[in-house]
C-alpha positions in Angstrom: 73.5 97.7 90.9 76.6 95.1 91.4 78.3 97.7 93.9 74.6 98.5 95.7 74.0 94.9 96.3 77.8 94.1 97.4 76.7 97.5 99.5 73.7 96.7 101.3 74.3 92.9 102.4 77.0 94.0 105.0 75.3 97.7 106.2 72.2 96.0 107.0 73.7 93.5 108.6 75.5 95.2 110.8 72.3 97.6 111.9 70.9 94.7 112.3 73.8 93.6 114.5 73.4 97.2 116.6 69.9 96.5 117.3 70.2 92.9 118.7 72.8 94.5 120.9 71.0 97.3 122.2 68.0 95.3 123.1 70.4 91.9 124.5 71.4 94.3 127.0 68.8 96.6 128.3 67.0 92.8 129.0 70.3 92.1 131.1 69.7 91.8 134.5 70.7 94.6 136.6 70.8 97.1 133.6 70.2 100.9 134.5 70.8 100.0 137.9 73.5 102.1 140.0 75.4 101.0 143.1 74.5 105.0 144.0 70.5 103.7 145.0 72.2 101.4 147.3 73.3 104.9 149.2 70.8 105.2 152.5 71.7 108.9 152.4 69.5 109.5 149.0 66.4 110.8 149.2 63.7 109.9 147.0 63.6 112.5 144.9 67.7 112.3 144.4 67.1 108.1 143.5 64.6 109.9 140.9 66.4 112.0 139.0 69.7 109.8 138.9 67.0 107.0 137.4 66.0 109.8 134.8 69.4 110.7 134.4 70.9 106.5 133.2 68.5 106.6 130.4 66.9 103.6 131.7 63.4 104.7 130.4 64.0 105.2 127.1 63.3 101.8 125.0 65.7 100.1 122.6 64.6 101.4 119.3 65.0 104.9 120.6 68.4 104.2 122.8 69.7 103.0 119.2 68.6 105.6 117.6 70.1 107.8 119.4 73.3 106.0 119.1 73.2 106.2 115.3 72.6 109.9 115.4 75.8 110.6 117.2 77.7 107.7 115.0 76.8 110.1 112.0 78.3 112.7 113.0 81.4 111.3 115.0 80.4 110.8 118.4 80.1 107.6 120.2 79.1 108.5 122.8 80.8 108.1 126.5 81.6 105.0 128.6 78.9 104.6 131.7 81.6 102.3 133.5 84.4 104.6 132.5 83.2 107.9 132.4 85.6 108.3 128.9 84.4 108.8 125.5 83.9 105.1 123.6 86.6 105.9 120.3 89.3 106.8 123.0 88.5 103.3 124.8 88.4 101.5 121.7 91.3 103.2 120.2 93.7 102.6 123.3 92.3 98.8 123.5 92.2 98.2 120.4 96.6 98.7 119.7 97.1 96.4 122.3 94.7 94.1 120.9 97.0 93.9 117.6 100.3 94.5 119.2 99.7 91.0 120.4 97.3 88.9 118.0 98.0 90.2 114.7 101.3 89.7 114.2 100.1 85.7 115.7 97.3 85.3 113.5 100.5 85.8 110.0 103.1 83.7 112.5 100.1 81.1 113.3 99.0 80.4 109.9 102.5 80.8 108.0 103.7 77.9 111.0 100.7 76.3 109.6 101.2 76.7 106.0 105.3 75.6 106.3 104.1 72.2 107.8 101.7 71.5 105.3 103.7 71.7 103.2 106.9 70.4 104.2 105.0 66.7 105.5 103.4 67.2 102.6 106.5 67.3 100.3 109.4 66.2 102.2 108.2 62.9 103.8 108.4 63.4 107.3 106.3 61.2 109.3 107.4 61.7 113.1 107.0 66.1 111.7 103.3 64.9 110.2 101.7 63.0 113.5 103.5 65.0 116.0 102.1 68.2 114.5 98.7 66.7 114.1 98.1 65.9 117.0 99.2 68.3 119.0 96.9 70.9 116.4 93.8 68.3 118.2 95.2 69.2 121.4 94.6 72.5 120.9 91.4 72.3 119.2 90.7 70.4 122.3 91.5 73.0 125.0 90.1 75.7 125.6 92.2 78.4 125.3 91.9 80.5 128.2 92.7 76.9 129.8 96.2 77.4 127.8 96.9 80.8 128.2 96.3 79.2 132.3 98.9 77.6 131.5 101.7 79.8 130.2 100.7 81.9 132.8 102.0 79.0 135.8 105.0 78.1 133.4 105.8 81.4 131.7 105.3 83.7 134.6 106.5 86.1 131.8 107.0 89.9 133.2 105.3 91.2 130.2 101.0 89.6 129.1 101.2 90.1 125.7 104.3 87.1 124.7 100.9 84.9 126.3 98.0 86.3 125.0 100.4 85.9 121.8 101.7 82.8 122.1 98.2 81.3 122.6 96.8 83.1 120.4 99.7 81.9 117.9 99.1 78.2 119.0 94.8 78.0 118.7 95.3 79.7 114.8 98.1 77.6 114.1 95.5 74.4 115.0 92.4 75.7 112.4 94.3 76.3 109.9 97.1 73.1 110.2 94.7 70.7 109.1 92.4 73.0 106.6 96.0 74.2 104.7 96.8 69.8 104.3 93.7 68.9 102.4 94.1 72.3 100.0 97.5 71.2 99.4 96.5 67.3 99.2 93.8 69.0 96.5 95.9 70.4 95.2 98.8 68.3 93.7 96.2 65.7 92.2 95.8 69.1 89.9 97.1 68.7 86.1 99.1 71.3 86.0 101.1 69.8 88.9 100.6 66.2 87.6 102.3 67.8 83.6 104.9 69.5 85.6 106.3 66.4 88.2 105.7 64.5 84.4 108.8 67.0 82.8 111.0 66.4 85.9 110.4 69.7 87.7 112.1 69.3 90.4 110.1 69.5 93.6 111.1 73.3 95.2 109.6 74.3 92.3 107.2 72.1 92.4 106.1 73.2 96.2 105.9 76.8 95.1 105.5 77.5 91.2 102.3 74.5 90.7 101.1 73.3 94.5 101.9 76.8 96.3 100.5 78.8 93.9 97.9 76.6 93.1 96.5 76.4 96.5 97.7 79.7 97.7 94.2 82.3 97.5 92.3 79.6 99.5 95.8 79.4 101.8 94.8 83.6 102.4 91.4 82.9 102.5 91.6 81.4 105.8 94.3 83.7 107.2 91.2 86.2 106.3 89.0 84.5 107.9 90.8 83.9 111.3 91.1 87.3 111.2 87.6 87.4 113.9 88.7 84.1 115.0 91.2 86.1 117.0 89.1 88.9 118.4 87.1 85.5 120.0 90.5 84.1 121.8 91.6 87.4 122.9 88.3 88.4 125.0 88.9 84.7 127.6 93.1 85.3 127.4 93.6 89.2 128.1 90.9 88.3 130.6 93.5 85.4 132.2 96.2 87.5 131.3 94.8 90.7 132.8 96.1 92.7 129.5 94.3 95.7 128.7 93.3 94.7 125.4 90.3 95.2 123.4 89.5 92.0 124.5 89.2 92.2 127.9 87.2 95.3 127.8 84.3 93.7 126.0 83.9 91.6 128.9 84.5 94.3 131.7 81.6 96.2 130.0 79.5 92.9 129.7 80.0 92.8 133.3 79.3 96.2 133.6 76.2 96.2 131.2 78.3 99.4 129.2 75.8 99.9 126.2 78.5 102.3 124.9 81.2 100.7 124.7 79.3 97.7 123.9 77.2 98.5 121.1 80.7 100.4 119.8 82.3 97.1 120.2 80.0 94.7 118.6 79.9 97.6 115.3 84.0 97.7 114.7 84.4 94.0 115.4 81.9 93.9 112.7 83.7 95.2 110.6 86.1 93.7 110.8 84.2 90.6 110.2 82.6 91.4 107.3 86.1 92.7 106.0 87.7 89.6 106.6 84.8 87.5 105.0 85.3 89.5 101.8 89.0 88.8 101.3 88.4 85.2 102.0 85.7 85.0 99.4 87.2 87.3 97.3 90.6 84.2 97.8 88.0 81.3 97.6 86.6 82.7 94.1 89.2 83.6 92.1 91.5 80.4 93.1 89.0 78.3 90.1 89.6 80.8 87.4 93.3 81.3 88.2 93.6 77.1 88.3 91.1 76.9 84.7 94.0 79.7 83.8 97.5 77.7 84.1 95.9 74.3 83.3 94.6 76.0 79.4 
């Protein structure tokens, strides 16, 4: 029963999200229009045949049910703009985004946690003030602006470097302040105060008492940063001309490519729901771990 309740919500969310995507794309101006219709050499019969083949006459529900039937057979359809299978496009572009943003998310999160630990237990006021000011500035600056500045300064031959740097800096800015708050709260736990009263060394106190207590909540921040990274990748890959999943989403939206946008929506919702479930599980296990250690 619990398994059914846990899976029903995500499945309904994905189905409703896919239906909303199809409806929004169909409402977009220019959907179903083909540039070939502007060619004066085409006859009225040829244009009518072209419009009939474009599926513009189908309703939202008909388009969505046809897509779900194909998806059940493992067919995500063909791209209208690139004339290639959507699964192939998502696989190739997704690997580029994973290479440029995957490790950047991990490094950005790890750097924020290390800086928060160092500032909290090493009494480094200059580092603390500088890091907090940098995080606040990065939160105020849009990610495409940071990417454009790095492109102008670095002029890299590989745009993946700029995309990774922007993603890592954005995740660092979003994780630093919450992680500092979590570590401050963990420092006030009874078992931490008892360990400090017993004369435990600062390194052991940080690793085995403070960080271990705050680890579930910190890992939940890491899981919650995964969908944020894709939101950053869309404008950054477009600015850097990086052929990843983010740039694919931008171009598909411009070209009203319904199969690609629907496939991207399902993939992103699956990643978001998985990371959200992991974050919820880690955040729930945090208080349980603290109770065990106190007992």
